[in-house]
N, C-alpha and C positions, 0 to 999 in steps of 0.2 A: 509444498506450499505453492500457492498461485498468487501472483500479484499483478494488478493492473496499475501502471504508473501513468499519471496524467500530469504533464508539465503545465503549470498554471501561473497566471498573474494574480489570481486571488481564489481562495476557496474557504468554505466554512461548513461546519456541521452544527445542525440545530436539533435539539431534543426537547419536546414539550414546549415549543415556542421560545426556547432560550438557546443562544449560541454557546456551544461548549468548546469549540475550537475555531480559530480563524487565522489564516495566513495570507501573505501577499505572494511574491515570487517564490516558487518552489515546486514541490511535488505533492499531489494528492495520491496516496497509496491505498488501494483497495486490496485487502489481504484475506485470502481463504486458506484455512488450515485443513489438511487431509489426514485421515487416520494414520497413514504411513509416515507422516512427518515427525521430525525430531529436532534436537538442538543443533545438529550439524546443518540442517536446512535453514534454521534461524540465522546462524552466523554467516553462512554463504550468501543468503539472500540480502541481508543487511549490508554486507560489504559490496556486493554487486550493485545494489541500488545507489548507495552513497557515492560510488565511484563511476557510475555510468555517465558517459560524456554525451549529454543530450541538451545542454544549454549553449547558447551562442556566445562566441568570443567576440573580440573587437571587429572582426571581419564578418560576423554573422554566421560563422561556421560552427556547427554543433561540436564543440571541442572542450567544453567545460562540464564538470559534474556539479550536482547540487552542493556538494561540499566546497568546490572551487569558487562558486559564485555566492557562497554564504546564504543559500536559499533555505527556506523552512519546509517542514513536512507535516502532513496530517496522515495518520494511519487509521483506516476504518475497517473493522472486521466485516467480511462479506462471504458467508458460507455459500451463497449462490454461485460463486465462481467455480464450484465443483459440481454444478448441475450437469446431469447426464440426460441428453435429449434424444437418444437413438430410438427409443421405443415410445410410441404414443405421443400424447400432447401435454402430459403433465411431467415436468422435470423431476428426476430422482436425485436426491442429495445423499445417497447412501455412502459415498466416499468421503463426505465432509465429516470432520472430527466432531464428536459430541462436546458440549461445553466443558466438561471436566478435563478434557485433553486440550481443547482449542484455546481456552482462556489462558492457561499458563504459557503456551507457545506464543500466543498473540502478545501477551505482556512481555515475554522475553524478547520478542522481535522489536517492540517499541524501545526497550532498554538498549538493545544492540544498535538500533538506529541512533539513539541519543549518544552512545559511545562513539560511533562512527563520525557523527557530525559535531560532537562537542557542545551540544546544546539540547534544550528541551524539544520534544516532538509532540505535536498536538494529536489528540485521539478523538474518536467517537466514544460511545458507551456501548460496550459489548452487549448484544442481544436487544438493544433498544430500537424503537422505530425512529430512525434518523432521517433527516432531510439534509442532503448533501448538495451544496451549491458550488459551482466552479466556473471559472473562465479559463478554458483550455487555451494554452498559448501555442500556436503553430498551425493546426493542432498537432500535438505530439502525444501519442498514446502508445504505451509499450506493455506487452504481456510477457511475464516471466513465470516459468514453472520449474521448481527445483527438481522435479523428476527428470528434467531434460538438461541438467547442469553439466553432464560429462560429454 
């Protein structure tokens, strides 16, 4: 699994002109599922993200997690995180999981994040044409790949 985390002061996901998720302070999480991913990746990644200390404390030092600061999260599926661009000019997505594998893992990740945070997590709509808006705070943007967790 690959995730791009963006610390935000606001974010929203719109589908067909309707806002389906919206948050203020927290994380916008773009999530890509790879064929090699499984439930161990889901659990590890949710715990890592929920506890990652990337929010400022009273002194402005990145010392708090999204959980510590009671921030919110939106998780958006994004298979293009697995784009391979080594050859030619058209990205290949051969490593990205097909929907029948990706959807259950995406949904499991959302549930794992909800357990970690103790509250509902916003989502996009899997496979939809989504418009994602955000105000990146910092800017802070972090890339995590579960294939590099050891």
